[in-house]
N, C-alpha and C positions, 0 to 999 in steps of 0.2 A: 572248741577252736578260737583261737584268736584271729581276727581279720588283720591280713595284710594291708594297712591303711596306707594311702598315698601320702606323701611328705613335700615338702617345698622342694626337695631336690629330686624328687619323682612324683611329679603332681598328675593328678587325674586329668586328663584332657577331655574337656567338653565342646563337642562339636556344635556349631550354630550358623545361621546367616548372620548378615552384617546390620541388618535393619534394626532401628531402636528399638521395637517391638522383639523382635528375635533375641537381642542382646540381653534386655529385661527378663525375657524368660530363661535364658541362661545363667543370669545373675541370682534369680529366685531359686534356680536348681543348686547352684553353687553355693547359696545361704541356708537350704535346707539340708542339704549333705554337711556342710559344716557345723551346724547345730546339732545333727544327730550324733555325729562322732566327735564333737569339740576339735574340730579343725581349722586351722588357719585360712584365709583366703589364698595364701601363697601355695597351699596344698592342692590347689585347683589351676588350671589353665584353660582359659577361654581361646579356642581356635575358630577363626572367622573363616568360614568357606562360601564362595561365591556360586548361586546355583544358576541353572539356565533360566530360571524365571526372573532371577534379579538381573541377568546379563541382557535379556530381550525386554524391553519396557514400551516399546513402539507398535507391538501388535497385540491382538486379543488373546487370551489364553487358550481359548478353543483352537486358535489357529497353530499352536505351537507344542501342543501336548496335553496330558491329562494332569493327575493329581502329582505325579513323580517329578513335575517341574521344579518344585521347591525342596526336593529331598533327596534326588538321586546321587548327586555329587557328594553330599555329607555321607551318605550310606557307602559310598565308594571308600570315603577315607575310613569309616569306621570298619569296615571288610579289611582294609590294608592294614589297619593297626595304626595309622595316624592319629586317630582319636580314641577314646575308651567309651564315651558315650554321646549320643546325638539327642538334641533338644528340639522337638518339633510342635509346631502348632497342628493339633490333632485333625483339624478341619482339611489340613493340607496333604493328609497322610493317606495313601492308597491302602485298601482294605487286607492287602498280602505283602509281606516283607519278602524280601531276597533271603534266599537260602543261606542260613549260617547267621541270621540277626533274630532277636528278640524284641518284641515291644510289649512289655507286661507292666509298665511302670506309669502311674498318671499322679501329676500334682492336684491339690483341690482346685475343683473347677470354677472359673470367674463366671461372673454374670454371662449367659450364652444369648442375650438377646441382640437385634440390631439396634443400632442408634441413627437416627433421622438427623442429617446437619444441612442447614441450609441459613446463610445469611438473609434471607428474603421473607420466608414463610413459615408457618409453625409447624406445616403438615403437607403430605401430598395432596390431601382433601382440598389443599388453598392454591392449587396450582392452576393456571389457567390453560386451555386446551392448546397443545402445540408447546407447552414448557418442556423443557429437556432435564432429563434425570440422568446423572451419571454414575455408571458402576460397570465394573467389569465381570462382575458375578451373573452367571446364567440364571442362577436361581433367584435373585432378586430382580433382575431384568425381566422373567418371566413373571414373578409375582406382582410386579408393578403392572404390567400391562393386563393380566387378568382383571385386577380391580380398578385399574384406569388405563383404558385403551387409547384415550385421547392424549396421553402425554408421549412424547418421545425418549427413548433410551440411547444415550450416548455412550461409547468406550471412555472408562475413566479408571485407569491404572495410577499406583503411585504409593507412596507412604503416607501418611496422616498429613504432613507438612505439605507435600506436593499436590493433594487433593483439595486442600484447603486454598491452596494457591490457585488452583484451577477453577474454584468457585470464586474467588475474589477476579480471576480474570473473565469470568461471565462464560466458561466452558460449558456449565451447566448451572441451573437453579438450585439443584440439590445433591446431595450422595448419600452413601451410608455408609458405615463404620462398624467394626464389632464391638461392642460396648466393653466385652473384656480386654481389648485391646487399649482402649482409652484408658480405662482403670488401671492396667499395669503401666500404663506412661503416665499415671498421675495427671491426666487429661479428662476428667469426665465432664469438664465445661464445654468442651468442642461440641457435645451432643446438644442439639436444639430439643430433641425429646427422644426418649427410649420408647421402642416399638414392641408392644406386646405380643407374645407368641401367637395369639389368637388373630392377630393383623397380619403378621409376617413370621411365619414359623423361620426359625433359624437353622443354617448348615448343620449337617450332621457332625457332632462333636465340636461345635462352636464354643468358644471359652476355655477349652480344656488342653493342656501341656502333657505331650508324652514324652518319655525318654527311652531311647531305643540303646540296645547293647550287644555285643556278640554273643551266640547262643551259648557259646562254651566258656564264657568268662563267668566263672561263678565267684570269683571276688567281688567283681561289680554287682552282680545280681545280688550278693547278700547286704551291700552296701544300699542299693536302689530299694530293697524291700522295706527298708527303715522310713523311706519317705514314702511309699505309696498310698494312694488315698483310695480306699476300699468302694466307697460310695460312687466316685468317679467312675471307677472301673465298670462296676455294675450299670450305671446307666450306657457308658460308652458299649459295652458288650451289646445291649439291646439295639443302641442306633446304629453300630457299624456292623452287625448283623444284618440290619434293613438295608443298608446300603450295599453290601457285598451281595445279596440276593438279588439287588437291582442291576449290579453290576456299574455301580454308581461311579463317574468321572467329572472332571471340569466341564465335559461336553454333555451332562445331563442333569437339568433342573431337578434336584432332590432337597427336601428339607427334612428334619426329623427332631424330635425333642423327648428324652426320657427323663421323667422325674420319679423320685421316692417318697412313699408315704408309709411309713411303718414297714411292714413286710411286703407291701403292694409296690409294683412299677406299673407306670403309667407311660405309654408311648403314644406319642402322635407323628404322623408321617404324612407325607405329601410328595407327588410327582406332578409335574407341570409340563406341558409342551413347550417346546423352546421358545416359540413365537406367543405366549400367553394366551393362546385361543383356549385352553382347557387346564383345569387343574381337578386333580383327584386326590382325595386324603382320608383319613382313618385315624380312630382314636382308641386306644383299648387299653386295658389293664390285664396283669397277671402275676403270681407270685415272683419275687424277684429273682428266685434260681430260674425261672422259666423265661429271662428277660430276652436272651437271644433267640430261642424259639419263637417268642413272640414278633421279634423282628423280622424273621424269615417268613412267618407265617401272614404278617402285614405285607410285605413286599410281593408275595405270590398274589393275594387278593387284589392288591392294586393293579399288578401287571394283568392280571385276568380282566380286568374291567378296563383297562387301557388297550387292549388289543395291540397288534402289529403296527410298527412305523411310530409309536406314541412319540418317541423322542427325536423323530427324525425332522430336520429343519424343513421349513417351508419358507421360500423366498418370494 
């Protein structure tokens, strides 16, 4: 059967947020689809959609909602037919999709590690007591306070340019960015250093791009199958099963990273109290095909150790 491919007069509409990084991810998706089917750029249309997370920038993420902050409006546009596919940073994605949508295509994963960014010091260990660390991530906040309880964490949101300006304005002595985003923006030079997962385990699915579609859109499903990266899908299946079993959201400090070695998958998982007073972690391996089960089992093990109220805020 011949695919009904998009044309310049009937382009495939790609929905995305409007940040420089989100657009870079949409352009990568367009390029991969164009290469796979020998289509010109004009066969695709980039549709920018502003999300709640983009509109509200002066409040902490935990105050305005969970992971759907950066996806809800885009998914609504997908369901209504305004766009044909949606390109997402997978670390922003809820573990459940709205009825009628499917998320089963992933591009090759970029570097999942966190970048340490500071104009003044080489690492967190070099900061004096009371120094301010800027981040809007509860995971990073808790991880910093577990290792360096003498530091102060302050709210720090915005794109790369905004955060760099805040550092110049001495709002904080340092901050963190995803190395994947810096690489996709061709700005790896922004990183003062790259933090090993053994030091700061990254967010679940960090560095991965997911492409969402309508579940009944078989044409788009066939097109996306041509650019799906199997190994990234296998890694995320384990990480997101871990997250789902923990009921993870932007309000719960959770980290997880799966790696592949031949037919074996290694999963490292971590949960933290939001105030940084405690961290529980695990590190296990399993056959790749059992990755999702491993994620669920690890989550159950950590929850049993944590007990009730582990994720509750303590002021």
